[in-house]
N, C-alpha and C positions, 0 to 999 in steps of 0.2 A: 349586550347590556353589561354594565358593570354592578358587581354585587359584591357583599361582604364574604369574604374567605373564612370559612370555620368550619363547623362540621364535626367537631372532636367528640369523643364519647362523652356520655350523659355525666355529669357531675363533675367535669373537670374545668376547673376556672381558665379564661381566656382573658389576656390583658386586654384592656383597649374596649370594651364591651361589656354587656351583661354576662354574668356566670351563672350556670344553673347551679341552685341550692337543692342539692339532692334529686330526688325525683318528686318532690312535692311543689317545688316552686322556685322563683327566683329571688335571688338577693338584690337588693337594689345597689348601685354602686354610688360611691361619693364623687358628687358632681365636682367637687372642686379638684380633686385627685385627676379626673378625667380631663378637666380643662389643661391642667399642668402637664399631663403626658402628651396632650396634642401639641402644646406648645413647644415640649422640648423635642417631639421627634420634627416638628417645623424647622425648628433651627438646624436641625441635623441635615435636613434638605431630603428627608425620607417621606414616602407616602404614608398617611395614618391608615394604616391595615392592621386586620388581626394577625396575630401570629400565627399561621396555619398547624393544625393538629393533623394527624395522620389523614391521606387523602380518602375521601368516601368515593370508593370504587365499585358499589355495589349495582350500580346501574350500567356499567361499562360492560360486562359479559352480555348481558340482554340486547344492548344495543349494536355491539360487534356482531352477534349472532343472528339478527334480525337483518342487519347490512349486508352479511355473506349470504344469508339465504335468499334476500331479494335479488341480490346480484347473479345467484347460479339459476332462479327458477322462472326469470323472466320469459325466458324462450324455452322452457322444459315442457315436455309433454303434459298435458293436463291431468291426465291420470297418475302420473308420477308424483306432480305437484300435490293433487288431492290426497294422495296416499300419505305423504309426507306430512301435511296439514293436520290429518286426521290423527295420525298416529303421534305427532307431538301433542296435539291439544289433548289427546286421551292420558298420555302419560304427564302431562302437568296436572291434570283435574286429579289424578290417582296419587301423585305425590302431595298435593296439597290436602285431599281428604285423610291420606294415611297420617300426615302432620297433626291435623286436627282432631282425629281420634285418638291419636297418640298422646296429646294435652289433656284431651277429656277423661281418657280413663285410667290417667296415672297422675294425681296431684303432686305437686313438689315436695309434699313433706313426706310422700310414701317413697321416695326414691331411695335405694338401699344406700347406707352408710355404714363408715366403721366407727369403732368406739370413738375415735379422735375427733368426728365429726366430718370427715372428709369422705366425698363420694367414693365408692366403689369403681373399679376400671371398667367394668361392664355399664354403670350408670353414666360415666364420663363418656364412653363409646355412643351409649344411645343419645346423649345430649348432642353431641358432636354431630351424629347422622341425622338427629331431628333439625339441627340448626343449619343442615347442607340441604335439605329437601326444598325450603323456600328458594334459594338462588336457583338449582336446577330445574324448579318447577316455571320459575320467572324466565329462565332461558327456552325451556319447552314450549311457554306459551306465546313467547315473541317470536319463535322460529315459526309456530303454525300460523300466527297473524302475518307474519310476512310472507311466509309460502302462499296463504291466499289471496292476501291483497296483490303480490305479484303475479300470481297465475292468472289472478282476474284482469290486471292490466296487459298482460301480455297476450292473453286471449282476445282481449278488445281489440287489438292492434292488428291482431290476425284475421277476425272474423269481417263478414260484410264483402261486397261485391268488389270493392277497389283492389285488396291485392289479389284477387283472379284475373281483373282487370289488367293489372299491372303485368302480371306473367304473360299475359297476351300482346301487351304493348298496344292496348285498345287507344282509340281516340274516343274523347267523351267530351261532355258539357257539363260542368260541373259547378256547383255553387259551393264556395270555401269562406270561411271565416279567418281571417287572419289572427295568429295567436301570439305572435312576437313583432319586434322592430324587425324591418327589412334591412339586409345588409347586402354588401357588395363581393362578389366572389374575388379570390386572391389572384392577381394576375400571374399567367403561367406562360412560358414560352413553349412553343412547339416547333421545333426546327427554326427556320427564319422568321416565324410570325409568333405575334402574341396573341394567345387566346382571348377572344371577346370577352370583356367583363359582363358577368350576367347580375342581376338583382336576384337575390335570393331570401327565401321568406317561409317561415315556418307556419304551417295552417292547418285547419280540419275541414275535410269534405262533409258537408251536410247533406247535400243532394247530389245524385250522379245520375244523369242521362244519357243512354248508351245510343249507337247510332241506330238501333230498330226504333227507337222513339219511347222506350220504357224508362221511367224515372223511380228511383230507390232512394229511400231517405237512409242515411248513415251517420256516423260520427268518426271518422277514420283520421289519424295524423298522417298529413302528407308535407314534403318539401316543395315549395313553388319555385321553379326556375324560370325567369323572364331574361328573354335574350334581349341585346341592345335594338333590335330591328320591331321590338313588338311595341305598338302605341300605347298612350297612356290609357290608363281605365277612364271610362266616363263617370262623372261625379268629380270629386275632387277632394278627400279626407286628406288634407296636408296635416305637417306636423303641429299647424297654429289651432289644431282642433276643429276644423271645418269652418273656417271663415270664408270660404268660397262656396259659391252657392251649388247644390248638388245637382249633377246632370250637366253642366255647363262648363266649370273648368277642368281643364285637360281632355275634353271630348275632340277626338280628332287629332290630337298632337303626335307627330311621329318623328319630330326631330330627336334624335338620338340621346343629346343631355337633357332636355326638357321631359322627354319621356321618362328616363331613367330616374330624375329627380321626383316626379309625380309619383311613381312605382316607390321609391324610397321614403317618401311622405306619408303612405300609408300607416295608419295608427292599428294596433291591436284591437279586435272586436269587430273591425270592418269586413263587411261581407261583399264578396265578389262573385260574378257570375264570369267564368272564362271557359274557353274552349282550350283543349290541348290533347297531349299525348301522355298516358301514365308509362313508367317503367318501374322495374323493381328499385327495391332502396340501394344506394350504391355501397354503404355499408351496414353491417348490423349492430347490435349493442345500442340502439337509440330507438326513441318512441316514432319511429317513422314506417309506415307500411308501404309507401312508394314515392317516386317522384313525379310530380306533374310539371311537365315544361309548356308552358303558356304559348297558344298560338294566336295570330293575329287577326285570325277569322274563326268564330265570329268575334266581334270586339269586345275586350273585355269591358264590363260595365261594373259600376258598384251599385247594389242593390239596397244596402243598409248602411248607415253611418257607424263610427265609434259609439261606445256607451260614453255616458257622462263623465264617469272617472278618468277614462282613457281620453277624453277631449280636455278635461282639465289638466292632466298631465302632459298633452302635448302643447297646451298651451304656455305651461309652465317652462317645459323644455324648449320650444321655441323662443320663450322671453329671453332665456340665458344665451341662447346662441345669437340673438340678435343683441342684447349687451356686450357680446364678447368679438363681434363683427370686427372692431377698429383696434384690436390688440394686437401685439407682433403674433408671427405665424405660431412659434411653440405654444405661448399661452392662450393664443385662440384656438388651437387644437386641444389642448390638454385640459383646459379648465371645466369643459361641460364633461368630459370623462371622469375627472375628479369628483364633480359633485354628483352627477346623476348617472354614469357610466354610458354616456353617449360618445362613441368614438368615431363617428362619423369624419370628423375633420383630421384624424391622426393620420399622417402620411406613412408610408410603408417603409420610409426610411427612419423616422422617428420610432414606430413600431419595434423596427427590429433592434434599435438601440435600448429601448426598454426590455427587451427580451435578452440581450447579450448582458445586461446587469441586474437580471431578476427582479425588476422592478414593474412587472407587468400587472401585479396584483394592484398597483395604484391606479391603473386605468380601468381596471374592473371595480365598480363601487362594491364595498364589501362591509362587513362588520365593525371595521375601522371608522367609518364614515358615519355610521349610526351611534357608535362609542362615543365620537367626538360632540355628536349634535347631543347626546344624553347628558354629557358630562356638564355641558352649560347649564342643563336643567338642574342636575342633581347634585353637580359637584365631584369630589374627588370619589373615587369608589369606597373608600371604607369609611366614608362618613355618610354612606347614603342613608341609613336607618337611624342616625343620632340627631340630637337636639341640635349638635354644634354642625350639622351638614351645610355645604354652601351652595351654590349654584344660583341660580335665578328662582327655584321654587320657594325656598324659605323668605325670600325677599318680597316675593309675591303673596306670602302669607298660607301656601298651601300646606295641608295636611299631608302624611306619608301617603295615604290613599288617593288623595286629590293629585299628589306627584305622579304617583304610578297609573291612574287613568289618562292624564294629561301626556305621559310619556308613551302610554299604550296608544293614543291616538296619533303622536307624532312618528312612532314606528309604523303604524298602518300607512300614513302618508308618505313616509320613506320608502315602503316598499311599492306603493302605485306608482309614485313617479320616477323610480330607480329601474322599476321592473322587476317581477320575481325570478330573478338568477338564482343558481344554486347557492352562491355565496351570501345573498342578500336575505334568501329564506332561512338559511341557518343562522344568520345574526337574528333575524327577527323573532324566529321561534326561540332562539336561547334566550333573547331579550325578554319575551313575554313569560317565559317560565319565571327568571329572575324578577321581573316586574310583580308577578303573582308573590314570590314570597317577601317581597317589599310591602306590598298593599296590606298582607295577613301579620306581618312583624315577625314572621319566622327566618331562622337562621337557613340558607342554603348555600352549601359549596358551588361554585360555578363549574366543576367537573361534573357533577350530577345534573347540572343545568345542560352542559352540553351534551351529555349522553342522552337526555331526555329529548332534546333537539334533534339529534341524529335520529332516534328511534320515531318520533313523529313524524319527521319529514320523509324517512324510508317508508313507512307506513302508508303517509299520504300520496308519495309520489315514488314509487319504487324504482323508476329509473334514474333517480339520483344515485341509488347505489352504484351505477356504472359510469358516473360522471366524474370525469379528473377535476374539472374545476370544485367540485362538493368534495373530493378527495383532499385537494390541497387546501383548501379552507378550514375543513375540520383538522387537518394535522398541524396547519399552523396555529390556531385555536388551542388546541390541545398542548403543543410545545411552550405557548407563552402560559398556559395555566399549570403545566406540570414541572417542565424543565428550567423555565426562564426565572422562577422566584429564587431556587437555589444557586443558579450560576450568578444571578445578581448578589446575592449575599456572599458568595465566595469572593467576588470581585471587592464588594466592600470591606470584607477582610484583609483585602489586599491594598487597601488605601484608595480604591478607585473612586472618586465623587459619586455621591448616589444616584444622581439622575443619569450621569454617563453609564454607571454600572446596569441601571435598570434598562437603558435604550440597547446598550451593546449586548447584555444578555437576552433581551427579547429578538434582537435581529439575528443573532447567532443560533438560538435554539430553534426558530422558525427556518432557517436556511438549513439546518442539520437535520430537520425532519423531512422538509420538502424537497430536498435536493435529490434523493434517490428518484422520486416521481418526477421530477424536473426533467432527468436525465433522461428517463423513456420518452418523455416528448419530445425532447430537443436533440437528445444524442450529445451533449454537451454539459459541461459543470463549470459555472461561473467563479471565478476567481476572486471578482471585486463586489460580488453581491452584499457582503456583509458591510463593508465602508460605505458604498452607495447608498444603501438601505439607511443608514445612520445618517448620512448627509441629506437625504431626501425627507427622512422623517421630521427634523426640525420645520419643514416648510409644508408639510402636509395638513396640518390642523389650522395654520392661518389661511391656507388656500382654500381648505373646505367650508370653513366658517363663513369667510368673504364671500364664496360662490355660492352657499345657500341664501347669504343675504342678498345677495344681487338675482337670486332666482326668484325669492318673495318680491322684491321690489319691482323687477320688470315687468310683474302683473299689476303693478300700480303705478309706477311712473320709472319712465326709461332714464330719465336724467339721472337719478341717484343710482338706478342698478348699473349704468356705465361706470359711474365713479368706483363704486363698489368694486365693479369687474377690474378696472384699471388698477386698484390697490391688490388685487388678488393675483394679479398678472406677475406681480414680482415674484411671490413664492413659487407660482406654478412655473415661471421661466426658469427659476432655480431648479427645480425638480427635472426639468428637461436638460438643463445643461450640465447636471450631475450626470443623467442617462449618457448623454452624447459624448461626454469626457470621458465616464468610465468604458463605454463601448470603443472608444477610440484607442484606447492602449492595446499594445500588440497581445499582451497575454491575459487580456480580459477573461478568456475563457479556454479551455483544453476539451477535446473531443472525448467522449466515453460512450461505450456500447450502450445503444438505445433499447435496450431489451428488459426483462425483468430480473434474469441472472445479471445483469450488468448494474440494476439498480441494487440487488442482494450485496453485489461486491463493493458499491460506494458506501452502502450503510455499515458495511465491516469496517471499510478504510475509515469512515466518520467514526465510528466506536472507538477505534485505535487512536485516532488524532485525538480527540476529546480526553482518553485517558492519558495520552503523553502531554498534553497541553496540562493538566492537572498537576504534573510533576516539574513543569518548566520552571515555576517560582523558585524552586530550590536549587536549580541552574541558571542563573541570570546570564551568564556570558552564553549558554546555550540560545536561551531565549532570544538574546539580541540577534544572534546569529542567524537562527531560523527568520526572525523580522526581516533581516535585511535579504536573505535570500528570497523570500516571499516577493519582497518589494522588486528585486531584480527580475524575477519570473513573471511578474505582472507587466512592468515598465519593458523589460526588454531592451537595453540600450544597445543600438546597431553593432557598435565595437565589440561588445561582449557576446553578442548571439552568434557574431559571425566567427568568434574565435571556438566558440564551443559547439556549434553544430556545423559550422563550415557553409552556411547559406545567409545571405548571397556570397558567392566566391568573391575574393578581392579583384579588384579591377573589371569587374562586370561592365559590359557595354550594352548590351541588350539581353531583355528576359521577355521569355513567354509564360503567360500565366496559365495554368490548369483550371480552366472555366468551364468543362465540358465541352457540350458542342456550341461552340462560339469563338470569338476573338477577343484576347485582351493581351496586348504588348506594351512593354516599358523601354524607353531609351534613356539610358542614365545621362543626367546633365550637371552632376556636380553632387555634392554632399545633401543627402536628402530630398533632391530634386530630379524629375525625372518628366519626359514627353511621353502619354500616355496615348497609346494608338487602339481606338476601340476598349470599348467597357464590359463585353461579354454578355451573358444572359441573366445573371444572378448576381444582384448588389453584394451579397455576403461573401461570395467567391472571390471576385476582384479586390473586395477592400480587404479580405486576408491576404491575398497576393501582396498588395501595396505595403500592408503593415510589414510582411515579412520582408520585403525589399528596404523598409525603412524610408518609403516616400511620404514626405508632408507636405512638399510643394510641388504644384504641377503647372509651369509655365504655357503649356498648349496641352489639352486633350483634341485628339484628331478622332471624329466619328467616319470610318470610310464610307459608309452608307447607312441607310436606316433601318436594316432589317433588325428585327429584336435580339436575335443572336450577336448583336453587336452594339447595341444601345441601351437595352433594358437593364443593365447593369450600371448605369450611369449615376444613381445616387450612392451607390458603393464608392465610386471614384471620388465624389464630393464631401463623404463622410470623413469628419475631422480633418480636412486639408483644403488650401488655399489652391483655386483654380484661377488661371487668369485669364484664359480664353478658351471658346471651343472653336473648333473648325468642321466644318462637315462637306458633304457635297450638295451640289444645287438641285439635285434631283430629288424632290420631296415626296417620296413613295417608299413604303406605305403611309398615306397622309395620318394616320392615327400615331404612329411612331416618331414622325416628323414633329406633329403638334406637340408630343411628349417632351421631347429635346427642347422644344422652343420654351414650353412653360417652364421647365425646370431651369433652365438658363435664366429665364427672365425673373423667377423667383429668387435666384442667387446672385441678380445682377451681374451676370457673367457675360461678357461681350459675344456675339455668335455671328462667325463670319462663313462665307462659302469659298472652298479651296478653289483654285483653277489651274491649270497648266501652267508652268513656267514660274510660278510663285517660288520665293527661296525664303527661308529663314535660318537662323542661327540662334542658338542659347547656350551659354558655357561651351564645353568642349565639341558641341554638336551642331551639325549644319545639315540641312535637307532643302531637296527641290521636289515639288509638285510636278509629277509626271503625267496624270490624268485625273479628272476629266479635262478634256481640251475646252479652251474658251467657246462660248456659244455664239457670241453677238460682237466680242471686240477681242483684239490680241492681247495677251497678256502686259502686264504694266511693266514687265523687263524688257526695255527696247532690245537689247542683246539678244533675247530669244528670238529664234527663228520661227517665222510664222508658219501656222498650223498648214500644212499642204491640202489642197483639195478643199471638198465639203466636210464640214465637222460631223461625224457618224451621229445618228441618233440610238441613244441606249435603247437595247430590249427591254430593260427592267433595271432595279436597283441595282443588282449585281454589276453590269456593266457600265455603272455609274459611279462605282466605288473610287475612293481616293487612293491613288497609287503614289508611292514616295521613294525616291532615292537618298538613302542616309549616309553619310559620313560620320564616323564616332571613333575617334583616336586611333585612325588608319584604317578601320574597317568599313566595308563597302557593303550596304545593306539594302535589299530590294524588297520593298513590302507591297504588296500587289493586293490586298483586300479581298475582294470576291470576283475579282474579274474573270470572265469568262472568255470563251476562244475568240470571239469577235473584237472585243476591246483589246486581246493580248495581242492579236494580229495588227491591230492598227497601232499599237504601242511600239512593237518589234519594227515596223515602216515609219515612225516617227524621226523627227529630226535628233530625238535623244538616243536614238537606238544604240550608237556607238557607246555611251556611257555605261549600258546595260551590262557590256561583254565583261563576263569575268568575275563576277560580283563574288564576295566572301560570304555572304549569309542570304538564301533566299525565304522569305515567307511564303510558303506556297499559297497559292490562291483557293479560295473557296474550299477548304479543310481537306485539300489533296482529293477533291473530286475526280473523276475521269473526264470532265470537260476543261481540257489544257490544250495550250498551243504548242506542239513539239518544236516549232521553230524559236519561239521565246525561250523555252527551256534549254536548247542547244546553245542559243544565243547567250544567256545569262551564265550557264556553266557553274553552278555554285558550288563551292566547297562544302559548306552545312546547308541543308534544307530542312526547315521547319515546318510542322504541319500541326494543327491545332484543331483537335477534335474529340468529341466525348467517347467513353467507352461504352461500347455494343449501342452505337446509334444506329438508328434505322436505315440510314441512307447507305452504309457501307462505305463511310467514310474513313480512312483515304483509300481511294480505287488501288487496286494491286498493280493496274497498269500504269498509273502516275509514279507510284513508288519504284516500280523497274525503269522506267525512263530516267528518274532521277539517279537512281544507282548507277544505271549505264552511264550515263554522265560523269561518274567518279564523286557523286556527292555523298555524304554522310547523311541520313535520313534519320531524325528523330521526331516522335509524336507524342502529345502530351497523354493520351489515352493509356499509353503504356510506360512512357518516361516520366510522367509527371512534370512539374515546371523545369523551364530549362532557361539556363542562362548563358551567355556566349561574351567571349573575352578574348585578348590577343592584339597582335600588331595589326595583322591582315596585311593585303598586298602580297605582291611576288617576293617569295623567300620568308615572308613572315607567317607566323602560327595563328592558329584559331583555336581557342580553348571552348569546349563545351562542358558544362557541368548540370549534373540533375540533383534535384531535391529530394 
């Protein structure tokens, strides 16, 4: 909520508003002068706000003390917490009593004074100590309150039968109430398989039945885990607010996708009866007493639908999703997130781009959304209490108190529709405090409002004291209130246009304060956060306003709602484009220690940079030089990067990326162009490798087989690059990963073909021949290729169906074996092309150097360099010592990514030629 910034000492005049006339009343201001001043400031392009006096920080120490106490005492022993609360309560009462008795027993005129009328030193000391008692007492009382509430909340989580049952991993039948929107777990790769995606939801166990038949009422928070094979719950509380008939929709549905959608469609406050196994909470520090993994028997059943407000919110959110169904993919995914925090359509690729550019706060609905809505109602912040205020309220003839009541109703509706997340709660409480000041006509600074919001929220829900989201929200708001005004004024003095100065100061202040916490969470620092936030900010307001209009109209008429959503898609698409473009820059971020010591170091570096930037205007040449250097660091032009870092080495032909336990390799095909073979398990890692190599165009992406450690990183290859075609094996196992590749390729309109032995290709200086898998029903299209001798061997699994290639690159001969195992390797060594495999320059060792290798093929290939892609400390023991020994016995130089990092091969190859290998 926006509010007039003021709060200076009594009796001091404040330009732009009413000034206190001494202690007894207020002096009216000349209306004509006020109007003239408003016009003058508007002509300058500056917002009409009061010139702030000294910051009112009196509520900050109590709020911080309560915050720290709540964080420390949530899981502390009850006796220790009780002692702390009683001691602080007693101390606060004693201090307040002493202050009151001191005032009653010593009137002001009885204070000792000197002949010149000044108070003696003892009197001044007594007065100072008297004034100090109240703040100290306030801190002690807030600590006592925070310790009491945090102790009660912590004990509430630990009490009851559920924690004890979880420690025994008991199987129970429980009645639970969903307390938040369900979401999908992040996809993870375990070995060569992707862990199944589960539906997660926060809930409260209201009744639990043990296996002996006894039933106990309770109220314990748990985390529901619903695996992909669990049927949909009987009933059907979907996000449309319960349009389906209870007890029929979803009953008996076991299809994975439909069942998952039914679970994701559950609204908060829905009650379920489920069977499952309890387990201890995976992590501490949050209000979760246990994990309840739902089982299919007995079948989950909905016993009570969501509450009326939640149904209304569900219908509104579902209407917005329907209105955005026909929009382009990015706008379709982003607009519900901007408006009501619905991120269900955000793809992992887009989510990663927002993280790289520190724009994630736009996906989580926050106080900025509420501020935009209230600005429409009230007008500019500085005019909220004046007769010349703008917005819709004065045009509707609303008084100040009527405006406050309408804004309060709007805030309440905003919280219900957007869900009470930490940032939404903080914005709502801060807005409520400021609205109260508006309704009573009293001046309040936003810093006390923020402190009051923090204090009330921590006392209401002490678990927020350990929430990173809440911490980032408060830090960002505090930076906008404390740092941004001064920085904006400094920029104006240096002739920066006012609006640009305000936007730049706000983005820089929020980034400077939040960056250390972000570094703890992501172990990186974004170098493009400030410019990306500036570019995105211009589109946030129109996208939010149009999106909320579409939300309202969707419940009345879908035609206007779709039109408004189409208009909102343009600014939403702009925001997504900014995120993708910023994330695609080679130097978008740098690694940083993801720990609190690392955060302190980053804070110190930030302070040093701020002090240095203040001096830069005196040295314009240094400022210009540093700006150019920053641009070069972010853009990282390949020629300059190669000169400075030596990576990639000049003339490289083949590179093996360090992507952990998986495969991702690149064949150079010209400036900025490369044929990529496999994508590894992590999109971020393969994207980082391709950025360093300067690859922006991929004429062909070969996915040797569909195991997750080779294909899960596909979105990283596509990020910011043009991919002309994808070629895969014809053995579509595992089916979920094959379907993932097909879906991603179709979404990007990339042709998907199947590789078959005998196929040849060429691009730039590269040429290759597919060696495996053999044709299953017909001979290869190349009539000169010999027919496959005998029956075609059936693959035992995805590994034996891997695409194997023989590549020629600038004189080098490279044999890439995918994950072929001994049966396929033996068949390949006896195939018509076996003679071409003899004496290769480089061998990409099959299956991460596992022990399952064909010695005959290794002897036949006799590579000069053998490269193994494997993850550090992987649980499979790759590479096997026997495999490494066999390769070295044949004279090969063996290098591995877990120890040597990323590898690049160059040289002329062939008999008498050289082969150069560089490590990053």
